[in-house]
Backbone bond lengths (Angstrom), bond angles and torsions (degrees), N, CA, C in turn:
res aa  C-N    CA-C-N  psi(-1)  N-CA   C-N-CA  omega(-1)  CA-C   N-CA-C  phi
1 S - - - 1.482 - - 1.495 109.95 -
2 Y 1.350 117.66 163.00 1.416 130.34 -175.64 1.564 110.69 65.69
3 H 1.305 118.93 15.93 1.460 123.15 176.26 1.522 110.26 -117.64
4 E 1.303 119.57 7.65 1.433 121.76 -174.28 1.531 112.35 -59.27
5 K 1.320 118.09 -43.98 1.470 121.42 179.55 1.537 110.77 -64.30
6 R 1.333 114.96 -40.48 1.464 119.15 -179.33 1.551 109.03 -64.82
7 V 1.316 116.43 -41.80 1.484 121.06 178.11 1.496 109.84 -63.36
8 A 1.364 118.67 -43.80 1.456 119.90 -179.21 1.518 110.42 -64.64
9 G 1.334 119.00 -34.43 1.462 121.92 175.93 1.510 111.82 -65.00
10 Q 1.329 117.40 -43.10 1.466 120.57 177.18 1.513 113.32 -67.03
11 L 1.331 117.25 -35.59 1.434 121.69 173.36 1.534 111.13 -62.10
12 R 1.344 116.86 -43.52 1.460 121.19 179.76 1.535 109.93 -64.64
13 E 1.336 119.04 -39.37 1.482 122.42 175.38 1.505 113.07 -61.51
14 R 1.318 116.52 -32.61 1.479 121.46 179.59 1.522 112.12 -92.10
15 S 1.343 117.71 6.86 1.477 122.72 179.37 1.489 113.02 56.67
16 I 1.341 116.65 42.60 1.456 121.68 177.50 1.524 107.12 -105.21
17 A 1.321 116.39 125.73 1.457 121.29 179.18 1.499 110.69 -60.97
18 H 1.315 116.19 127.88 1.471 120.90 -176.60 1.524 109.90 -147.82
19 F 1.333 115.27 169.46 1.451 122.71 179.85 1.509 107.64 -148.60
20 L 1.321 116.88 118.91 1.483 123.36 178.27 1.535 104.64 -118.57
21 P 1.344 117.14 97.39 1.472 118.10 178.51 1.553 111.17 -75.15
22 L 1.352 113.20 128.70 1.460 121.49 -178.38 1.487 111.41 -118.09
23 Y 1.322 116.79 155.57 1.470 120.87 172.84 1.483 110.13 -133.09
24 Q 1.317 117.19 155.88 1.461 123.66 179.17 1.502 110.84 -89.02
25 T 1.328 118.14 138.37 1.405 123.46 176.45 1.507 110.13 -151.04
26 V 1.339 118.13 158.97 1.402 124.22 178.38 1.535 107.67 -113.56
27 R 1.311 116.19 127.14 1.447 122.30 179.14 1.522 107.70 -110.69
28 H 1.306 114.67 138.65 1.480 120.45 179.74 1.529 108.12 -108.68
29 W 1.372 114.75 131.08 1.440 120.87 175.52 1.555 107.63 -127.20
30 R 1.305 117.00 171.21 1.423 119.37 179.37 1.492 114.73 -55.76
31 N 1.343 116.82 -36.84 1.464 119.82 -176.29 1.518 111.06 -95.64
32 G 1.284 119.72 17.11 1.485 119.85 176.21 1.514 111.90 139.49
33 R 1.291 114.25 -160.39 1.511 121.82 -179.72 1.529 108.97 -134.37
34 A 1.289 114.40 155.74 1.464 120.26 179.72 1.537 110.94 -138.84
35 N 1.299 114.07 142.67 1.444 120.39 172.41 1.530 107.75 -87.02
36 L 1.318 118.13 124.72 1.440 123.00 -175.98 1.557 109.74 -122.85
37 Q 1.298 114.02 152.85 1.448 122.46 164.83 1.503 109.27 -110.38
38 L 1.340 113.67 114.33 1.495 119.42 -175.25 1.501 109.57 -117.81
39 P 1.356 117.19 156.04 1.419 120.50 177.64 1.508 113.42 -62.88
40 L 1.308 117.95 131.32 1.468 120.68 177.91 1.524 112.27 -67.53
41 F 1.311 116.04 -31.41 1.504 120.66 176.32 1.495 106.15 -122.98
42 P 1.357 115.41 86.59 1.491 118.32 -178.28 1.544 112.83 -55.36
43 G 1.331 111.60 133.20 1.448 118.21 179.45 1.526 115.53 92.64
44 Y 1.354 116.48 -1.99 1.464 120.38 -178.45 1.513 115.16 -128.34
45 V 1.311 115.92 138.60 1.469 122.66 169.39 1.502 105.50 -128.72
46 F 1.267 119.54 131.51 1.472 121.73 -178.55 1.536 107.56 -87.89
47 V 1.349 115.82 138.87 1.471 120.62 177.74 1.510 108.27 -130.16
48 Q 1.323 113.06 152.36 1.490 121.23 176.16 1.519 105.87 -119.38
49 I 1.343 116.86 103.89 1.424 122.11 -173.53 1.504 111.85 -136.47
50 A 1.306 117.83 155.24 1.450 123.30 169.46 1.551 106.38 -76.75
51 R 1.290 117.40 156.91 1.456 121.83 179.64 1.513 112.32 -54.30
52 A 1.347 116.66 -38.35 1.464 119.69 -177.33 1.516 113.14 -69.83
53 D 1.366 117.61 -16.45 1.445 120.54 -177.56 1.545 113.57 -92.13
54 R 1.318 116.55 6.31 1.450 119.68 177.85 1.529 114.18 -54.72
55 V 1.322 114.90 -41.97 1.473 122.48 -179.02 1.539 109.57 -59.00
56 R 1.339 118.37 -42.07 1.484 120.46 177.97 1.510 113.07 -58.40
57 V 1.343 115.36 -35.87 1.479 118.83 -179.69 1.549 109.53 -79.11
58 L 1.287 116.48 -44.78 1.502 120.23 -179.31 1.523 112.18 -66.16
59 G 1.350 117.41 -17.72 1.442 121.31 179.07 1.511 113.68 -78.33
60 I 1.346 117.42 -7.93 1.477 121.10 175.98 1.515 108.83 -76.20
61 S 1.326 116.68 130.02 1.483 121.63 -170.75 1.499 115.00 -55.83
62 S 1.311 120.75 -34.51 1.472 120.19 -176.05 1.510 112.56 -92.76
63 V 1.319 119.07 -0.94 1.460 122.49 178.00 1.499 109.30 -82.80
64 V 1.316 116.90 125.33 1.477 121.19 -177.42 1.547 109.02 -90.63
65 R 1.297 116.55 -48.35 1.464 122.52 -177.37 1.500 110.78 -169.07
66 L 1.363 116.04 167.08 1.474 120.84 171.72 1.545 105.81 -93.04
67 V 1.316 114.22 143.13 1.482 120.50 179.54 1.521 106.57 -68.18
68 G 1.303 118.98 130.47 1.462 119.69 179.83 1.493 111.80 178.83
69 T 1.273 113.96 -166.11 1.466 124.44 178.23 1.542 108.22 -118.96
70 S 1.332 115.05 -177.34 1.494 117.65 179.87 1.511 112.19 -62.59
71 T 1.305 119.22 -19.01 1.470 122.67 -179.06 1.518 113.33 -90.01
72 G 1.336 117.04 -7.60 1.450 119.37 175.11 1.530 112.31 138.83
73 P 1.311 118.48 -177.05 1.455 123.91 179.73 1.537 111.73 -61.79
74 V 1.335 113.46 145.68 1.475 119.20 177.30 1.503 109.19 -93.84
75 V 1.299 117.30 136.38 1.458 121.89 -179.56 1.515 113.40 -93.31
76 I 1.267 116.52 129.99 1.496 121.18 174.76 1.520 105.95 -88.37
77 P 1.304 117.92 128.42 1.525 119.41 -178.52 1.508 110.75 -52.23
78 D 1.329 115.96 138.49 1.464 124.15 176.40 1.543 111.46 -52.15
79 A 1.310 114.66 -38.86 1.514 120.61 -176.53 1.523 109.99 -61.26
80 E 1.343 117.35 -39.10 1.490 119.36 179.55 1.514 110.18 -68.32
81 I 1.319 118.97 -41.91 1.457 121.49 178.27 1.543 110.60 -64.51
82 R 1.321 116.68 -44.10 1.465 119.94 -179.91 1.545 109.77 -62.36
83 T 1.296 117.57 -43.18 1.456 120.96 178.48 1.560 111.04 -58.95
84 L 1.326 116.24 -44.25 1.463 120.06 177.22 1.550 110.51 -62.32
85 Q 1.338 117.59 -47.73 1.465 120.03 177.79 1.480 114.11 -58.34
86 K 1.315 116.30 -45.62 1.467 121.92 179.94 1.515 110.88 -63.03
87 G 1.324 116.12 -47.18 1.445 119.76 -178.44 1.489 113.09 -65.85
88 L 1.322 117.66 -42.22 1.483 120.41 -177.13 1.482 111.72 -72.97
89 S 1.379 119.25 -20.83 1.446 120.20 -179.75 1.529 110.77 -80.65
90 S 1.308 118.59 -7.42 1.446 123.15 175.10 1.531 110.36 -92.96
91 S 1.288 118.70 -172.71 1.463 119.90 -176.32 1.530 111.19 -96.75
92 V 1.350 118.21 21.79 1.457 119.84 177.99 1.491 110.16 -72.24
93 H 1.322 117.10 136.26 1.466 122.65 176.74 1.514 109.29 -76.03
94 A 1.293 117.80 123.64 1.480 122.04 176.26 1.528 108.45 -127.19
95 E 1.282 114.74 152.84 1.460 119.95 178.68 1.535 108.12 -155.66
96 P 1.349 115.48 153.96 1.500 115.92 177.03 1.463 112.56 -63.09
97 C 1.316 116.03 152.68 1.446 121.94 -177.73 1.545 107.32 -143.40
98 P 1.292 117.76 144.37 1.476 118.46 176.05 1.549 110.55 -57.35
99 Y 1.282 116.68 145.83 1.464 122.12 179.73 1.536 106.45 -67.33
100 L 1.311 115.90 125.06 1.500 121.88 -176.32 1.509 111.20 -111.22
101 T 1.310 116.71 143.69 1.472 120.11 174.23 1.510 112.35 -121.92
102 V 1.331 117.37 5.59 1.458 120.40 -179.82 1.514 110.23 -121.68
103 G 1.330 118.45 162.01 1.396 122.99 178.09 1.509 114.74 109.00
104 S 1.243 117.43 176.48 1.496 121.69 -176.90 1.498 109.87 -80.20
105 R 1.289 114.76 131.31 1.442 120.05 174.23 1.499 108.88 -82.20
106 V 1.356 116.21 128.86 1.484 119.76 -178.82 1.500 109.64 -132.19
107 R 1.305 115.00 163.91 1.450 125.56 177.00 1.544 107.59 -118.30
108 I 1.335 116.65 133.48 1.479 119.05 178.11 1.513 107.84 -84.44
109 R 1.345 116.17 124.56 1.432 120.32 -175.62 1.518 115.48 -89.69
110 R 1.341 118.19 -30.26 1.470 121.65 -177.34 1.517 109.50 -134.62
111 G 1.351 115.31 159.88 1.406 122.72 176.27 1.510 112.68 98.28
112 P 1.323 117.31 -176.11 1.458 121.02 -173.11 1.555 113.73 -66.30
113 F 1.365 117.06 -21.32 1.446 120.07 178.58 1.521 111.57 -100.77
114 S 1.346 117.11 19.45 1.490 118.51 -177.53 1.502 110.85 -57.62
115 G 1.349 113.88 140.45 1.450 121.28 -176.22 1.490 116.00 90.19
116 A 1.347 116.97 -19.22 1.469 121.50 177.27 1.513 110.55 -69.77
117 E 1.341 116.33 144.44 1.426 120.36 177.06 1.530 109.31 -116.89
118 G 1.296 115.74 148.55 1.443 122.26 -178.03 1.484 113.57 -170.04
119 F 1.276 117.08 -165.88 1.478 124.12 178.65 1.496 110.02 -106.21
120 L 1.330 116.91 135.99 1.394 123.20 179.93 1.516 111.66 -86.01
121 I 1.297 117.84 129.74 1.475 123.24 177.28 1.504 110.39 -134.75
122 R 1.282 115.25 165.99 1.496 121.03 171.81 1.496 107.33 -123.77
123 K 1.323 114.96 132.02 1.438 119.53 -178.95 1.538 106.22 -141.05
124 K 1.316 115.22 122.20 1.462 120.02 -178.22 1.524 111.19 52.40
125 Q 1.306 117.19 46.99 1.458 124.14 176.81 1.535 114.58 65.02
126 K 1.312 117.91 13.51 1.445 122.39 178.32 1.547 110.53 -111.09
127 C 1.285 113.65 145.56 1.474 118.65 177.74 1.536 109.70 -89.66
128 K 1.303 116.06 126.27 1.454 120.14 -179.33 1.529 108.76 -134.22
129 V 1.345 114.41 154.26 1.446 120.22 175.16 1.497 106.31 -117.48
130 V 1.300 116.36 128.10 1.447 122.91 178.91 1.558 106.90 -92.04
131 I 1.343 115.44 114.75 1.469 120.94 179.26 1.509 106.79 -101.49
132 S 1.307 117.35 124.62 1.451 123.23 -174.36 1.529 112.96 -110.81
133 L 1.311 115.58 136.88 1.456 121.97 169.53 1.536 104.56 -99.84
134 E 1.327 114.43 96.45 1.493 119.30 -173.05 1.482 111.38 -61.01
135 I 1.312 121.39 -32.20 1.449 122.65 -175.90 1.532 112.19 -61.98
136 I 1.342 116.77 -37.87 1.430 119.23 179.62 1.520 114.40 -104.22
137 M 1.337 114.57 4.04 1.470 122.67 -179.21 1.525 112.51 50.21
138 R 1.292 114.42 51.78 1.505 124.44 175.93 1.508 109.15 -131.48
139 S 1.327 115.18 151.43 1.442 121.40 -179.28 1.522 111.49 -136.12
140 V 1.336 114.91 162.16 1.481 120.11 176.57 1.523 104.95 -137.13
141 A 1.341 118.27 137.96 1.465 122.45 178.15 1.543 106.76 -102.76
142 V 1.325 114.17 128.21 1.485 120.69 176.94 1.515 108.95 -118.07
143 E 1.303 114.42 135.62 1.468 120.62 177.99 1.513 108.29 -74.78
144 V 1.380 115.14 133.16 1.422 120.59 178.07 1.497 110.11 -139.41
145 D 1.320 117.20 160.06 1.452 121.11 172.51 1.521 108.31 -79.40
146 A 1.288 119.23 136.94 1.448 122.23 -174.23 1.545 111.62 -57.83
147 S 1.336 115.96 -29.83 1.446 119.54 -179.41 1.548 112.73 -74.13
148 D 1.352 117.39 -9.94 1.465 122.57 -177.30 1.520 113.02 -93.03
149 V 1.363 117.92 5.76 1.448 119.97 179.73 1.539 110.41 -121.95
150 E 1.302 116.68 152.90 1.450 122.42 177.71 1.492 106.86 -137.99
151 P 1.408 116.19 148.08 1.440 118.29 178.54 1.545 112.18 -64.30
152 C 1.276 117.89 144.90 1.465 121.16 171.85 1.491 109.87 -77.80
153 R 1.295 116.61 156.84 1.445 121.97 178.34 1.548 111.20 -49.49
154 G 1.272 115.44 131.79 1.484 117.07 177.72 1.476 118.66 88.52
155 S 1.373 114.15 -3.65 1.511 118.82 179.04 1.505 108.34 -98.90
156 F 1.347 111.17 159.56 1.437 117.12 170.55 1.485 110.30 -80.68
157 P 1.294 121.15 133.81 1.436 122.01 -178.00 1.542 111.37 -69.27
158 C 1.277 115.00 137.11 1.453 124.33 171.24 1.493 114.50 61.51
159 L 1.333 120.08 29.49 1.473 120.84 170.48 1.523 106.26 -83.67
160 V 1.318 114.89 119.81 1.440 119.09 -173.75 1.556 108.38 -123.74
161 P 1.326 117.62 108.02 1.489 116.27 174.34 1.516 111.22 -67.69
162 V 1.285 115.92 143.62 1.469 118.93 -178.75 1.525 106.14 -102.51
163 L 1.321 116.98 121.13 1.432 123.34 179.29 1.516 109.39 -104.17
164 S 1.314 117.02 145.17 1.438 119.75 177.88 1.522 110.16 -63.76
165 P 1.349 118.01 141.66 1.489 119.99 -178.69 1.520 109.01 -62.40
166 G 1.331 112.76 149.67 1.452 118.55 173.17 1.416 114.51 119.88
């Protein structure tokens, strides 16, 4: 962890297609505050490679392994990556969120994340949808208008788990 930007730079130098989703945050220290761009999924950089190119990625000093099973790397659907890229290129506020397995499953109907599915939560009186990438067990919370979500088939409408602020 904390090497994601370095890995992305080395992937760029090697002309390997990659995606490092970042989010903006403000950190406060004793001597002031700073605006930072941090990885949305700490410890992960997404790559698009042929099976034969795995060695080129694994040869980067800060890369530990490719996410996968004993049979090989696991592929994240292109649609999930495109949705993240499209959403993060807009002005929507996104932030990391703990991976959740409870709550109502919803689909976002409008906006840059339209079509994405996740779990509806309320945090500090704001409506957010937690979109999870199950393969890497990471999630991101995006702020949405309550009217822009609909329950997924088989869910109870408007069940909203309440999470403690913070």
